N, C-alpha and C positions, 0 to 999 in steps of 0.2 A: 750652874745660875744659866736662866736661859736668854742671857745676855751675852751676845759672840762676839766679842773682836777683832778684824779682819785687818787688823791697819800693817802684820805683814805683807797680804794679799797684795793693798792696795802701793802699800812701799816695792814689792816683786814690779807694779803692772808700772807704775810713775820709776821703777831701776833708780833708788835711791835706797841709798844704806838710812841710815839709823843715825848716822849721824850727822850727816844731810841732812836729814830732817829736822835734830834738834836743832843747829845752827838756822834754818828758818823756820822754826817755834819759838823758841830760843826757852825750853822748860830745858833742867838735864838729864840729859841720859839715861842715870836712872829711871825718873818717872816714867819717861816713853817708853824704858826696857816690859814697866811694870804696865805699865798700859796695852801693853807688844801683846803678852805673854795672860791678857785677862785677869788681871791677879787686882787690878783696881775697881776700888768698891764707888767711885764717884770721876768723874771730870769734868769742869769747869766747861761752858758751854764757848770762854771765852776760849781754850784752849780747842777747843771742842770745831770752831773758827780758825785759828791756827793753824791747824791740822789737812781743815778741807781747803784753804787758800793754798797752801804750797804740795798741795798729791791733785789739785787743780780735781774733787773732789766734791759730792754727794756726805752726811751725815750717814745717810742709811751705805752708803758704800765702806765705813766702817764697822757704822753697828749695826745688829742681828736680832732679829727676836728668835728665842725657837723655845715651845714651852716642849716643859718637861715632863 
């Protein structure tokens, strides 16, 4: 898939664990894990906004497009 999810990179830069992010964002660990591993097929803008707010970043810091 040409969309790369860099959630783990941003979490490492902010020194935030998956559990901490889950508490701040309010979605399940399972869903965050699916997103983090790049297995998600979609993400709601509301969820993306919450993640960006929690990590103090922009959507482009988390999602990247790399053509195949």
